[in-house]
N, C-alpha and C positions, 0 to 999 in steps of 0.2 A: 504494500500500500504506500503510495507516495504521501509525503507529509502534507497535511492540509491545515487550514486555519479554521478553528472550530470554537463556537460559542456554547457554553453550558450554563443553564440556570439551575438553581437548587443544588449548587455544587458543594455545599458545606456539610451535607449529611446524606446518609442512606445511599440510594442508587446513584444520585447525582455526584456524590463524592467519589464513589468507586469508578464511575465513568471518567471523571476528570483525571484521577490517578492513572487509569489505564491508558488514556490518550496521551498524557505527558510521557509515560514510560515508553510509548511507541514512537515518540519523537515529533508529535504534532505540535503546532502552535496553538495553545489553548487559552481562551479568555473565559474566566470563570467568575460567576457572580453568586452572591448569597449574603446572608445577614450576619453570620457568625465570624467575627474578626479573627478569632484564634484559629479556626479551621482555614480561613483564607490565608493567614500568614503561613501555615504549614504547607498549603498548596503552592504558595509563592516560592517557598524554599525548594520545592520539588521542580519548579520551572514554569509554573502557570502564571499567566498575567491575570491578576485578580482585581475585581471591582466590587467593593462593598456597597450593597444597595438593598432597599426594601421596595420590591417591585409593585407594591399595592397602590401606588399612585402614579399618574401619568408623567409628572415632572421627573420622577426617578427613572422611569422607563426611557424617556427622551434623553436624560443625562447619560444613562448606560449606553444607549445606541450611538450616541455622539462619540463615545470613546472606542468604538469597535472599528477595526479595519474591514476591508472587503472579506467576506466570509465564504468559505466553501460549504460549511455545515453549521446548522443551528440545532442544538439539542435542548428542547424545552422540557425540563424534568421537574421544575418546582411544583409542589402541590401540598395540599393540606386536607385533613379529614377529621371529622368528629362523628363517631359512631353512636347514635342515639335515635330513638324514634322521632320523627319530624316534629310532633307537638311539644316535645320536651327540649328541643334545641333552642338556644338563645338566638335572638336576631343577629347578634354579632358573629356567632359561629356560622350561621347561614350565609351572611354577607361575605365572610372571609373565604368560605369554600367557593362561592360563586365568583368572587373576584380573582382569587389566585389560580383556581383550577381551569377556568374557561375564559374570563375576560382578559387576564394578563397574557396568555398565549396568543389570543387574537390580536391584541394591541401590538405585541412584539412582532408577530408575523407580518402585520400590515407595514411596519417600519422596515423590517429586515428584507422583506420580499422585493422592495423597490429596486435595490441595487442588484439583487440576483436576477431580476427580470431584465434589467439593462444588459447584464453580462451574459444572459441566456444560459445560466448554469447555477446549480446550488442544490441543497438538500435540507429539508426540514425533518427532524425526528421528534415526535411527541411521545411523552410517557403517559399513556392512558392507564386503563385498568380493566380487568374482566368485569368489574362492577358496571362498566359502561355497556355491557352486553347482557348481564344477568344481575338484576337488582336483588337485594336481600333485606330482610328487616334490620332496622337500626343502621341502615346505610342508604336510605331513600334519597336524601338530599345529596350526599356524596355521589351516589350513582347517577343522579340527575346531571351533575356537572360532567361526569365522565361520558354519559350518553351524549351530551352536547358536544363533547370533544370528538366523539366518533362521527357525528354529523358534520362538524366543522372540517375534520381532516378528509373525509370522503369528498366533500364538495371542493375543498382547496386543492386536492390532488388533480381534479379535472380542470380547475381554473389555471393551475400553474404548469400543467403538462405542455402546452404550446411553447412555453419558455424553457423547456428542458430542465425543469426543477422537480426533483423527486420529493415525495411526501410519504413518510413511513410512520406508522403508529405502533407502538409497543404496548401490548396489553397483558401485563402480568397478573397472576393471582396474588394472594397475600404474600408479603415479603417480610422477612425477619429483620426489621430495622426499627429504630426509635419511633418511626411513624406510628407503629401499632400502639406503642405505649401512650403516645400523645392523643391518639384518636379515640381510644376506648378507656373508660373508667373501670371496665370489667377486667380484673386481673386474670380471669380464667380464659379470656379470649384467645391469647396466644396458645395456651395449652390445648384448647378445643380444636385448633386448626391442625395440630400435630404435624404429620408428614406432608401436609399440603403447603407448608411454608416454603417459599423460595428464598435463596440467599441473595443478598444484594450483588454479590460477585457474579452469579450466573446471569442475572438480569442485565448487569453492566456489560458482560461479555457478549450477550446476544444483541444488545443495542449497538455496540461498537462494530460488530460484524456487519451490520447493515450499511455502514458507511461505504464499504468496498462493494457490497452486493445489495443495492437498494431493493427493497421489496415493499409490497403494499402494507402488510402488517405482520406482526409476530405475536403469537399467542403462547404464553408461558403459564404452567406447563402445557405441552401440546394437547393433552387430553381436554383442557378447558376450551380449546378452540372447537372441539367436537361438541362439548357440552353446550356451548353458546348457540351452535347451529341447531341442535336438538331443541333447545329452549325456544328459539324463534319459531320452530315448527309446531311444538306442542307445549306451550308454557304451563298449562294447568297440570299436565302429566308430570313434567319435570319437578314442579313445585310439590306435588303429592309424593313422588318418589324420594325427593330430597328434603322432606319436611324436617327430619331430625337435624340435618345440617343447618337449615334455615332457622330452626328454633334456637340453636346454639348462637347464632348471630344476633 
């Protein structure tokens, strides 16, 4: 793989952190953004170009974009979740998920796509979720944001194809990262998922692999790609057969 200039959001924890570390190790020119100053400093020591920012406001988004060079790839992995039934969620938690999970990727794409379209090349990689295909209890609002991301990436892919810009969506199942601890107040949530949990490393590796071999989407683990297809065909049946899993959620 030739060295590329790559932008990563959500680079200070979880999958975004692993992606950034992997890209730097491969010799790419990486621009990484996040809120955690300590993590950014560590990435800077590894060789990444870091930009500390809270992307939840347009002024910060514009400021970050102004500091970026011409990009080959943009990996938009920042995200937040709060797992609780919709009526019990605070307005702040709902607004935060809507903003960071769907509004911010759209705002960034609008700004970053302009130069890619002029150059007739580029690649957007979005970190979605299997929740965007199969919603579960206590994840209705989170799933709504990821459903929206599926719709956005599917439409964007067709819009940017004439400009030779690739659009890839990565849809992992639950990942063993601090995200789970922040998302759920139920300390048994991680244990209930058991062997279904993915590692941040394997999601990062699958994501980086698409840079050289762009694909429409990646489902992790692969069995969940099949499950989501079955759910689309027979949702009531899948919910009935999987009700013990849904109950745990």
